[in-house]
N, C-alpha and C positions, 0 to 999 in steps of 0.2 A: 475466857474473853471471846466474844463472838467476832467473826470477820465478815459477817453478812453485810452486803452492800447497802441494804435498806436500813441497817441499824445505825441510827444517828444519835451518838452520845455527845456531840459537840466537839469532838476531837478534830483539829485542823480547821475549825471555823474561826473567822475573825469576829471579835465582839467589840463593838464600839459603844461603850456606855454613854448614855445621855445624862446631862446634869438634871438633877431633880429640881422642881420648882423652888424649893427652899434652899437650894445650893447653886445660885446663879454665878457664883465666882469660881466655879469648877474650871480648872485650867488643864486638865489632863495630867499625865505623869511627865517625868523628865524627858522621856523619848518624844512625846508629843510636842513639848516646848522646843526641844532641839530641832525637830522637823520643821516647825514653823519658823524658827530663826534661820535655818539653812535655806528654806524657801525664800524668805524675805531678802537674804543676802544674794541669792542667785538672781532674783528679780531686779535688785538694785544694779548688779553687775551687767545684766542684759540691757537695762535702761541706759547705763553709762556707755556701753559699747555701741548701742544704737545711736545715741546722741553724738558720739565721737565720729561715727561713720557718716552721719548726716552732715556734720560740720565739715568733714574732709571732702565730701562730695560737693558741698556748696562752695568751698574754697577752690576746688579744681575747676568748677564751672565758671567762677568769677575770673580765675586766671586765664582760662581759655577765651572768655569773652574779651578780656583786656588785651590779649595778644592776637585777636582775630582781625 
């Protein structure tokens, strides 16, 4: 086995297969689906935290204006 730096046999390379034109329902493997689900859950959590923070900020401002 060669250890030459210019020898590129594909080891250590990331391969992202693209769906063929006749296979448009390609959804990746289990890991791809798990990654998408995890990302969607993280996005939902970020959105919820952002909305809660905005609501708390608005309530604090309303309270401050009411007592000013």
